[in-house]
VOBA-1610 file (N, C-alpha, C; in pm, whole numbers, padded with zeros to 5 digits, always signed):
BEGIN
Met+00612+00927-01461Met+00558+00791-01457Met+00420+00788-01392Leu+00346+00895-01408Leu+00211+00898-01353Leu+00120+00798-01423Lys+00167+00739-01533Lys+00086+00639-01602Lys+00059+00517-01514Trp+00133+00501-01405Trp+00114+00389-01313Trp+00009+00417-01206Leu-00051+00532-01206Leu-00155+00563-01107Leu-00276+00471-01118Trp-00296+00408-01233Trp-00406+00311-01248Trp-00390+00198-01146Leu-00265+00161-01115Leu-00241+00056-01017Leu-00281+00102-00877Ser-00254+00228-00846Ser-00299+00286-00719Ser-00452+00281-00712Leu-00516+00315-00822Leu-00662+00315-00826Leu-00719+00175-00806Ile-00658+00075-00867Ile-00704-00064-00849Ile-00690-00105-00702Ala-00575-00076-00642Ala-00554-00111-00501Ala-00657-00039-00413Leu-00680+00088-00442Leu-00776+00167-00365Leu-00918+00113-00379Val-00961+00085-00501Val-01097+00035-00524Val-01117-00102-00460Leu-01021-00192-00478Leu-01031-00325-00414Leu-01037-00312-00262Asp-00954-00225-00208Asp-00952-00204-00064Asp-01088-00154-00014Gln-01137-00049-00074Gln-01263+00009-00027Gln-01381-00084-00052Trp-01381-00154-00164Trp-01490-00247-00194Trp-01495-00360-00092Thr-01378-00417-00058Thr-01376-00526+00039Thr-01415-00477+00179Lys-01373-00358+00215Lys-01410-00304+00346Lys-01560-00278+00356Ile-01618-00226+00250Ile-01763-00204+00249Ile-01836-00337+00257Ala-01787-00438+00185Ala-01850-00571+00188Ala-01844-00629+00329Val-01730-00619+00394Val-01716-00672+00530Val-01805-00595+00626Asp-01802-00463+00618Asp-01880-00379+00710Asp-02030-00403+00695Ser-02075-00431+00573Ser-02219-00449+00552Ser-02267-00592+00575Ser-02175-00688+00581Ser-02219-00826+00594Ser-02174-00896+00723Met-02089-00830+00800Met-02039-00893+00923Met-02062-00800+01042Arg-02073-00860+01160Arg-02079-00783+01284Arg-01936-00762+01334Leu-01915-00653+01404Leu-01784-00625+01461Leu-01738-00743+01547Tyr-01616-00787+01527Tyr-01551-00900+01594Tyr-01602-01036+01548Glu-01693-01038+01451Glu-01736-01166+01396Glu-01620-01227+01318Ser-01608-01358+01326Ser-01502-01429+01257Ser-01560-01543+01176Ile-01517-01552+01050Ile-01563-01659+00960Ile-01439-01738+00917Ala-01438-01868+00949Ala-01327-01955+00910Ala-01334-01978+00759Ile-01223-01954+00691Ile-01216-01975+00546Ile-01140-02105+00517Ile-01018-02114+00562Ile-00937-02235+00555Ile-00854-02240+00682Pro-00798-02357+00716Pro-00712-02359+00835Pro-00598-02258+00819Gly-00587-02171+00919Gly-00483-02069+00917Gly-00529-01935+00863Phe-00656-01926+00821Phe-00705-01800+00765Phe-00853-01780+00794Asn-00886-01667+00858Asn-01024-01629+00887Asn-01051-01491+00830Leu-01177-01461+00812Leu-01220-01322+00796Leu-01270-01281+00934Thr-01207-01180+00992Thr-01243-01133+01126Thr-01254-00981+01120Tyr-01371-00929+01144Tyr-01399-00786+01132Tyr-01357-00713+01259Val-01259-00622+01246Val-01212-00541+01359Val-01192-00397+01314His-01192-00307+01410His-01160-00166+01388His-01021-00141+01445Asn-00936-00077+01367Asn-00800-00046+01411Asn-00785+00105+01419Thr-00774+00158+01540Thr-00755+00302+01558Thr-00608+00341+01556Gly-00521+00240+01552Gly-00377+00266+01551Gly-00320+00260+01410Ala-00191+00231+01405Ala-00122+00221+01277Ala-00107+00073+01244Ala-00005+00041+01168Ala+00019-00098+01129Ala+00026-00187+01252Phe-00042-00301+01244Phe-00043-00400+01350Phe-00095-00341+01481Ser-00187-00247+01471Ser-00255-00183+01584Ser-00162-00100+01672Phe-00047-00061+01619Phe+00046+00024+01693Phe-00024+00153+01734Leu-00018+00189+01860Leu-00080+00308+01921Leu-00234+00305+01918Ser-00293+00188+01909Ser-00439+00181+01902Ser-00507+00225+02033Glu-00435+00222+02142Glu-00490+00262+02272Glu-00442+00401+02314Ala-00403+00485+02219Ala-00338+00613+02252Ala-00434+00723+02290Gly-00563+00706+02275Gly-00657+00805+02325Gly-00721+00895+02221Gly-00699+00874+02093Gly-00770+00950+01991Gly-00686+01043+01906Trp-00578+01097+01962Trp-00495+01192+01886Trp-00434+01126+01763Gln-00415+00994+01769Gln-00347+00924+01661Gln-00428+00925+01531Arg-00561+00941+01541Arg-00643+00946+01419Arg-00594+01057+01327Trp-00580+01177+01381Trp-00541+01292+01300Trp-00393+01289+01265Phe-00313+01235+01356Phe-00170+01222+01328Phe-00147+01128+01209Phe-00209+01009+01212Phe-00190+00913+01103Phe-00256+00961+00974Ala-00367+01033+00986Ala-00431+01089+00866Ala-00340+01193+00802Ala-00281+01280+00884Ala-00189+01381+00831Ala-00066+01316+00768Met-00013+01215+00836Met+00104+01144+00781Met+00070+01079+00648Ala-00045+01015+00639Ala-00086+00949+00513Ala-00102+01052+00401Leu-00157+01168+00433Leu-00175+01272+00333Leu-00039+01324+00285Ile+00050+01352+00377Ile+00184+01402+00342Ile+00260+01297+00259Ile+00255+01172+00303Ile+00324+01065+00231Ile+00264+01047+00092Ser+00134+01059+00079Ser+00069+01046-00052Ser+00117+01154-00148Val+00130+01276-00099Val+00181+01386-00184Val+00326+01357-00224Ile+00406+01315-00130Ile+00547+01285-00158Ile+00558+01172-00261Leu+00479+01067-00244Leu+00482+00955-00338Leu+00439+00996-00478Thr+00337+01082-00486Thr+00291+01129-00616Thr+00399+01211-00687Val+00465+01299-00614Val+00574+01378-00672Val+00688+01286-00714Trp+00721+01189-00631Trp+00826+01093-00662Trp+00792+01016-00790Leu+00667+00970-00800Leu+00622+00900-00920Leu+00637+00989-01044Tyr+00598+01112-01030Tyr+00606+01207-01141Tyr+00749+01224-01190Arg+00844+01221-01099Arg+00985+01246-01133Arg+01061+01122-01180Leu+00999+01006-01173Leu+01068+00884-01215Leu+01097+00887-01364Lys+01205+00823-01401Lys+01241+00806-01541Lys+01166+00686-01598Ser+01153+00680-01728Ser+01072+00576-01792Ser+01126+00435-01767His+01254+00420-01738His+01311+00288-01714His+01292+00239-01570Glu+01240+00321-01480Glu+01225+00286-01339Glu+01088+00223-01313Thr+01060+00117-01387Thr+00929+00054-01385Thr+00897-00012-01250Leu+00990-00090-01197Leu+00964-00160-01071Leu+00938-00061-00958Leu+01015+00046-00953Leu+00994+00147-00850Leu+00859+00216-00870Ala+00818+00238-00993Ala+00688+00299-01021Ala+00574+00209-00972Val+00586+00079-00997Val+00486-00016-00948Val+00482-00014-00796Ala+00600-00018-00733Ala+00609-00019-00587Ala+00544+00106-00527Leu+00581+00222-00578Leu+00527+00348-00524Leu+00377+00357-00547Ser+00330+00308-00660Ser+00186+00312-00690Ser+00107+00225-00593Leu+00161+00108-00560Leu+00093+00021-00462Leu+00090+00086-00324Val+00202+00142-00281Val+00206+00208-00150Val+00109+00326-00148Leu+00104+00402-00256Leu+00014+00516-00265Leu-00132+00473-00256Gly-00170+00370-00331Gly-00308+00321-00326Gly-00346+00273-00187Gly-00255+00201-00121Gly-00282+00154+00014Gly-00292+00266+00115Ala-00202+00363+00103Ala-00204+00477+00196Ala-00334+00555+00185Ile-00379+00576+00062Ile-00504+00650+00043Ile-00624+00568+00092Gly-00619+00437+00070Gly-00728+00350+00119Gly-00746+00360+00269Asn-00636+00353+00342Asn-00646+00363+00489Asn-00675+00506+00533Leu-00629+00605+00457Leu-00659+00745+00487Leu-00810+00770+00479Ile-00874+00716+00377Ile-01020+00732+00363Ile-01090+00678+00487Asp-01050+00561+00533Asp-01111+00503+00654Asp-01092+00594+00775Arg-00970+00642+00795Arg-00942+00726+00912Arg-01027+00852+00911Leu-01039+00915+00794Leu-01117+01038+00785Leu-01267+01011+00798Ala-01314+00903+00738Ala-01458+00874+00739Ala-01506+00814+00871Tyr-01426+00727+00932Tyr-01473+00652+01050Tyr-01393+00679+01177Gly-01272+00726+01164Gly-01186+00741+01281Gly-01106+00616+01312Tyr-01117+00515+01228Tyr-01045+00390+01243Tyr-01032+00326+01104Val-00948+00225+01096Val-00932+00149+00972Val-01001+00015+00989Ile-01075-00027+00888Ile-01141-00157+00890Ile-01039-00263+00849Asp-01015-00358+00938Asp-00927-00472+00910Asp-01011-00599+00917Phe-00974-00699+00838Phe-01056-00820+00836Phe-00981-00946+00795Leu-00860-00937+00748Leu-00784-01056+00709Leu-00706-01105+00831Asp-00735-01226+00872Asp-00681-01282+00996Asp-00603-01410+00965Val-00472-01402+00970Val-00384-01516+00946Val-00337-01567+01082Tyr-00340-01698+01100Tyr-00301-01752+01230Tyr-00237-01889+01217Tyr-00167-01926+01322Tyr-00111-02062+01336Tyr-00144-02108+01477Gln-00218-02217+01487Gln-00268-02269+01613Gln-00340-02158+01688Ser-00287-02111+01802Ser-00357-02006+01876Ser-00292-01868+01855Trp-00185-01861+01774Trp-00115-01734+01750Trp-00173-01667+01626His-00224-01545+01641His-00282-01469+01531His-00194-01350+01496Trp-00166-01336+01369Trp-00101-01215+01319Trp-00205-01104+01332Pro-00166-00980+01359Pro-00268-00873+01366Pro-00348-00866+01235Ala-00478-00847+01249Ala-00565-00839+01131Ala-00521-00724+01041Phe-00542-00742+00912Phe-00501-00641+00814Phe-00603-00636+00702Asn-00577-00555+00601Asn-00672-00537+00490Asn-00597-00528+00358Ile-00669-00504+00250Ile-00609-00497+00116Ile-00511-00380+00106Ala-00543-00267+00167Ala-00452-00152+00165Ala-00319-00189+00230Asp-00325-00259+00343Asp-00202-00302+00410Asp-00121-00396+00321Met-00191-00484+00248Met-00123-00575+00156Met-00054-00497+00044Ala-00124-00398-00011Ala-00065-00317-00118Ala+00059-00244-00069Ile+00051-00188+00050Ile+00165-00118+00109Ile+00281-00215+00130Ser+00253-00332+00186Ser+00358-00430+00214Ser+00424-00480+00086Val+00345-00512-00015Val+00402-00557-00143Val+00483-00444-00206Gly+00431-00322-00199Gly+00503-00208-00254Gly+00637-00187-00186Val+00641-00196-00054Val+00767-00180+00019Val+00863-00294-00016Phe+00811-00416-00027Phe+00895-00530-00066Phe+00955-00508-00204Leu+00877-00459-00298Leu+00927-00431-00433Leu+01032-00319-00430Met+01012-00221-00342Met+01113-00115-00327Met+01245-00172-00276Leu+01237-00265-00183Leu+01358-00330-00133Leu+01427-00409-00245Leu+01349-00484-00322Leu+01408-00558-00435Leu+01477-00462-00531Glu+01410-00353-00562Glu+01466-00254-00654Glu+01594-00194-00597Asn+01595-00174-00467Asn+01712-00118-00401Asn+01832-00212-00408Phe+01805-00344-00412Phe+01911-00444-00424Phe+01946-00473-00570Gly+01885-00399-00662Gly+01917-00414-00803Gly+01837-00519-00877Ile+01740-00579-00810Ile+01656-00680-00875Ile+01546-00610-00952Gly+01531-00643-01078Gly+01427-00584-01161Gly+01456-00443-01208Val+01580-00399-01193Val+01617-00264-01234Val+01651-00266-01383Asn+01585-00180-01458Asn+01614-00166-01600Asn+01719-00058-01619Lys+01808-00080-01711Lys+01909+00021-01742Lys+01844+00131-01827Pro+01885+00256-01804Pro+01831+00362-01889Pro+01878+00342-02033Glu+01789+00374-02125Glu+01826+00362-02265Glu+01928+00468-02298Glu+02026+00429-02379Glu+02131+00523-02415Glu+02075+00630-02508Asp+02128+00746-02494Asp+02087+00858-02578Asp+02144+00837-02718Asn+02061+00843-02821Asn+02105+00821-02959Asn+02211+00921-03001Asp+02205+01044-02949Asp+02305+01144-02985Asp+02443+01101-02938Asp+02453+01041-02820Asp+02580+00993-02768Asp+02635+00882-02855Ile+02550+00793-02903Ile+02592+00683-02990Ile+02646+00738-03120Glu+02575+00836-03178Glu+02619+00896-03303Glu+02754+00965-03287Lys+02776+01031-03173Lys+02904+01097-03148Lys+03016+00995-03140Leu+02990+00879-03079Leu+03091+00774-03073Leu+03123+00722-03211Asp+03022+00706-03297Asp+03043+00656-03433Asp+03125+00755-03514Leu+03106+00884-03493Leu+03180+00985-03568Leu+03327+00985-03532Lys+03358+00951-03408Lys+03498+00950-03364Lys+03573+00834-03425Asn+03506+00727-03456Asn+03571+00607-03511Asn+03589+00623-03655
//
């Protein structure tokens, strides 16, 4: 099911394009109000999701980069081994792969991930995130749906088996 890698590429290109746009047009920690409850706020995240381990002292850059690389290889092999009827899982894995590579590029190039999407309610702000994080989150959500049987396609029956059944009758 490597035919779904185009979705990974779209997630990756959108992620990198938006990060470059933010980096070239905003100052670090600058915030632009878009609508109530949503800002563009330029931050650097040296940690993992939601800034986990961001104050760990530097070792996390290479740890998270290595993890992203290993996970990307695993996801690609998993995609390759999927059957043609496993469409939802292919979409999910492709989104996670695109997001993982997007954040991996940032870690290797800068030592941090560029985050800029800031969702908030009153004075409470969700940790800033980016398009790669969105792709990963949507991909994981789709994997959960697939795991619960939602959107699962049945494998097509083998024509030889059908013919054998007809011969017995």
